[in-house]
N, C-alpha and C positions, 0 to 999 in steps of 0.2 A: 503492499500499502504506498511505502513512502517514497518508492521508485515511480509510481505510478502520479502523483502529487507534483512534481516540478516537469514532467511531459506535458502534463494538462496544462498546469499553468503559461509553461513554454507554447502549446498551441493557440491558446489563448490571444497570448501576446502577439501571435503571428499573425490571428485572423484581423485581431484587431488593427495590426498597424497595414495588412492588404485593404481594409475595409475606409479609410481613410485618403483623403486627397495628398499625392508628394507636393512638394513647394515648384515644383512646375506645373502644379494643379491636374496632375491623371489621375484617374478615377484606378480601381482597382483592377479594372482589365489591360492600363495598360492606356487608353483614350484618354482625348482631349478634346475639351470642346473650345472651335477657333471660330473664326467668321471667314468665309469664303469669301470669293471676288472676282469677277471676270477681269477680262484682258483689260476690260474699259473704265475701269475703277469701281461698277456698281457690284455693290453685296448680294449675293446668291443666298444668305442667311449664314445661323449657327449650323456644324454640324459635329458630330461626335466622329474621331479619327484619331485613329490609331498613331500612337507614336512612331516616325520615322529611326532604325536604327540600326546600322552598317557597321561591318568591320571597321577596324582604321585601314587596314589595306582596301577595300571599295572603298572608302572617302578618299584616300590618296590616291587611285584612278580614275574618279569624277572628278576632282577637281586640279585645277592649277596650283603651283606650290603656293603662290600665295595664296589663293583661296581657303586652300588646307591648314594654312600656318595661323589664320587670321580666324575662321568661323570652327575651326574644329580644336586648334591648338593656345587660341586664344591668344594671340600675339597685335599688334596693332599698327595700320597701316603707315604710312609715313605721311605726318600732313603734305598739303597740296602736290602731292604725284599724283593723283585720279585728276578723271573727269568729272565724277559725278557733284564734287562740291560747288560748284561753277556750274549743272547745268538746269537750265530753267523750264524746259519741256514739261507738258502737261504727262506724266504718267504713273502709271506705279513700280514702289521697289520691291520686289520678292525678294524670298530667301534662296543665296544660289545654291543651297544644297536639297531643299524639297519642297521648291517654290510658293511655298506659304506667304499671303500680301504681308506685307508686312508696313511700307510708311507710304504714305503718296504726296505727291510734289506740291501737292496743295499745303501739306504742312512742313515744306520743307522751308529753310530760311538762311540768308546768308551769315554765318556766327564769326566767320575773320577768324576762325579755326584753321580751313584748311580740311577740314571732312566733312562730308556728308550733314547736314546738321536738320531734325525737324523738333517742331512741337511737340507732337504726341504721335504712337503709332496711328495705325491706318483702324486697326481697333484694339482694345487695350487685350482681349482674348489670345491675340494672335502674338504674343510674346511674356515671359516674367520676367523679373528680376532678380536677385541674390547680391547680397554683401559683396564684395572684392578689397580682400588687402594684401593684392600679390605685390602691390610698391611702397607698403608700410604705412597702409594711408586708406583710409575707407573710401570706397566709391559703388555706386552702385553700376552691376555689371546689368546690360541686358541681353538676352535669349532668344532664342525663337521658340518656342511653346513647341511645335511640331516635331522640330529632331532636335534640341539642344542647342543649333548652333551659335557660337562667340556671336554679338551682334558689335559691339561696343559697350559704351555709358552711358547713362543719362546724370545730368547735372542741375543744380535749382539756376541757373545763371540765366535761361534763356526768354524772351521776350513775354508780354503780360499777352493773356490775361491767366495762364497758369503759368507761367516761369520758369518753365522747363526747356532743356537744350539734350535731347536724344543724340548725341556723338556717334555716328554709324559707320565701321569701316568701310569701304568701298566693296572692299572684295570680300563681303559678305551678300553682296545683292547684285539684283541681276534687275537692269529696267529694263520697261517694258513699256513702250510711250504708247498715249493715247490720242488715237488722229484724229483732228477737229472738227 
């Protein structure tokens, strides 16, 4: 009887842990709720989607070296080296790993930092945030909810009304232009 009690307690803990959403918002079956968008930027509604999980070797094959190191390993693009920070065309910015809609050109602004910057994601459900202390300072990391790609960081020095600046790595994004 003494042997059964710890196993029962352990089983109960495992069941309870599986029934709670994780930090990324995934449910017990590894599904997440995101808002899907068509390539014209129109929302198609909330959908439950399975988390996209790939092996490291598959990510290395599918992505360029810069995309891999930024989106899968959390490195940062060098400022002022891309083209998206100055891009003014209407469109949608999707995750380079899983195509999840992340940001709209309507929320994009020139922050002067050399990185694409946005006041908000296209849908809050499509990203999640977590503390990042990798540089010995606390920052807030922004990740893709569907595949856990590192996108960049969010800061509280953006324009009104929300005052947020989503500072995002270009190599984690794919731009889809919207025809006028």
